[in-house]
C-alpha positions, 0 to 999 in steps of 0.5 A: 547455490549461494543465490538459492540458500539466500532466496530460501532464507528470504522466503522463510523470513517472509513467511514468519513475517506474514504469520506474526502479522496475521496473529496480531491482526487476529488477536486485535480482532478478538480484542473488540468487546463482544464477539461476532455473534453478539454483534449480529444478534444485536442487529436482529434484536434492533430489526424487532426479533426476540434474541435469547442467550440461547440464541447467542450460544447457538450462533457462537457454535455455529461460527466456531466461536466456542473453539479455542483461540489458537485453533480459531486463529490457525483455521483463520490463517489457513483459509486466509492463504487460500484467499477465503476470509469467511463472512463479514460479521456486520454485512453478513456477505462473503469477504472474498466476494465483497472485496473482489476486484476493489482490493486489486484496484486499490493495490493497483492505484497504489502501485501505479502512484509509486511508479510515477513518483520514482520516475519523477523523483529518481532523475530529479533527485540525482539532478539536484544532488549533482547540479552546480546551479543554485537556482535549479537546486532552490527550486527543486527544493521548494517543490519538494517542500511544497509536496511535503507541506501540503496534505493529500486531502487538501490537494484532492479538495482544491482539485475537486473545487477547481474542477467543479467550478470550471468544468462542472464535474467533481471528478469523484469515483472511479467509474462513470454512473453507466459503467459502475456495475457492468462487466469489464470491457474496452470502454469500461477500462478507458473510463476507468483510466479517465478517472483513475488518474487523479487518485494516482496524482494525489497519492503520488504527490507527497510520495514524489516529494518524499522520494526526491528528498531521499534520493538527494540525500543518498546521492549527495552522501555517494557523490563525494566518496573516494571510489567516485573521485578515482573514477573521475581521475580515470576519465569517467565523467558526466552521465556515465560516471553518475549512473555507473558509480554513485547512482547505482549504490544510492538507489539500492536502499530506494528499491529496498524501501518499495514495501515501506513506500507502498504501505505509506501510500496505502495509509493515505488512500482511505482519506483520499477515497472518502473525498473523492468517494472512491468504492474500493478497499481504502473506503471499505477499511474506513467503513469497517474500522471507524463506522461499522466496527467490522473487524472481520472485514478490516482484518481481511484488508490488512492482511491482504496489504500485508501480504502484498507488501511482504511479497514486494520486499521478497521480490526486491530483496531477490532483485538486490541480491542479483545486483549486488553479492554483498547483499547475499553475504550480509544474510548468509555469510 
């Protein structure tokens, strides 16, 4: 019963968070000078059409822009929860169809990058915090500092240059030309995997370095505590001591920061997507914000990313609550 109350509490907080973020995103879309009707008809005018004030007013009525701000936000959020975001203001295409698999490809790349980062960082961070070898510790620190110091886009450029010079292939794009616009098949999946490893590796580069530093700091703080000393005095030693006591407590904050780390990786995706010419949500977001000023498309991508992060945070909170009853008591008393 206590866990059910905790789950309902966290679900309510997640829903409130998503509603607040949707309101902020919609408000930012509304603050852009000129509404969707004006921008679309300005484009028509540039093509030689004669546009009048009456045409703009009629377009506003057709798009529902004549309604109150809160009414339009309410309609937008209801449609967004159903996966429908209307039409792109600039491209005049349905946003859900435009994004299609692109957002899920982007999310998958980010999640795999995060998984790779944690699979590497957790054991290395624990070893770095518990090892008595100065050479090993200094080597691991050097690797993590290098990962933090070298930007992802620079690493992408270096790999592209090396591949072009020695292999004659820039490794750009998520698909080869023959698989770019064909339905999914076994061969297309293999082609995707053969190319997706590069953005996964690049995005995991700095994420791994950051996670190593975090795990090392948390483990170093836990190793010296009295409960670890007491367990060691009872005869618990070696890996059993590390994984059963300090690692168990040190990794809880890591699990709880999954949503934050996912957001950080997705923030790095657009610039990597531009360099590697990836046709996915990261490149679409850059296009919508910096080039076409398509706020409807940008708002949809940001909302979907936020919903993914909120969902992951909700799942990790439930997982931690199952593991540690103190988490439940901190929320519901």
